[in-house]
C-alpha positions, 0 to 999 in steps of 0.5 A: 579447629578450622574456621568454618565461616563461609568465605565469599568467592571473589567476583570475577571482573567482566572481560572487556573486548579489545577494539580488535575483538569487537571489530571481528565480532561485528564483521562476523555478525554482518557476514551472517545477515542475509543479503535479502534482509527484511525489516521483519527479520531484522526486528526479530534479531534485535528484539521488538522492544527498545530504541534499537528496534525503532532505529532499525525500522527508521533505517529500513523505512529510509532505505525503502523510500530511497529505492523508489525515489524515481517512482515517487518523483514521477507521482509528484509530476503526475499530481502537479500536471493533472491537479496542480498539486505541488507534492513532496513524497521524499519522506513518504513511507512505502510498504515493501513491494510484494513482487515485480508485477505490482505497481505503486499507487500514491494516494493524496487527499482528493475527493471522489468527485474531483477524481471523477471530474478529472477522468471526465475531462480527459476521456468520456465517462458515465456514472449510474447516479447524478448524486455527489459521490462524496455524499453517497459513498459513506464508507471507505476502508482508507482515505488520505484525509489524515495524510498521503499514503502508498499502496501496491496493486497488481500491474495487470490491465484486468482486475485480479482473476483470483478474486472473481466470483467473490462478492463485496461481502465475500471479500470482507468476510475473507479480510482481503484488502482491495482498492477503494473507489478513489484508489481505482479512479487514481489508478485509471488516471495514472494508467491513462497518463502513462499509456493513453489506454484504460483498465478493465476492458473485459471485466469490472473492478469491484471496489469492495472497500468502499460502500454506498449508503444502503450497502451498495458497492461501486464497479468501474470498467471501460465499455469501449466508449467510456469509463463507467462507474456503476453500482452492485449489490454487496452480495452479487458475484460473477466471473467478470466482477473482480476486486483488485487486491491492495497491499499497504 
């Protein structure tokens, strides 16, 4: 009578690749990666969890920073020349650029009053109030108190046409990130330093991501003789009143 005891099937030993096979697989993987690989795509390839993903992110962060090394150095010179700040932006995380028609703004921890004072030192300025901006601007969606950061904004002289006729409350409802008052003043200073000219000669930048006490919103523009900082109701809209989108 045959033994009916079940016999376990011997487990096969895992097949280990040779060095040559490993090299061929790595080469095939590299060839399959698109030339315009973004971090988002790379993260999907390696998975969103674990150390490998973190390592990929650190590599891409370093690559992005290095690709803008000249621009970051220019910003270091700007802050040293105009604010006597010795900055090192070599490790600054720079977000991916949306397109060629955007410019990089590097924002350091300077108060709105300091920025306005520097504008006034370099060219005529007017403001709607004599009160300290830093006391009455009580809300900013971003600031550099916790560290320097970088954003991208469109490189046009005029504020974004696609955002005209949108009030500050409209912008907030649509969850569009736009320049704060401090960012707009830095943008003005950098543009003037590069060109000797001014932004918004025909329209007004609505700084929808900054709010005064009471909910009012700043508008910044050049009125043929000075840079003006005025105030608008958060529900006011007009075709000359336009925010500037910011990508961070």
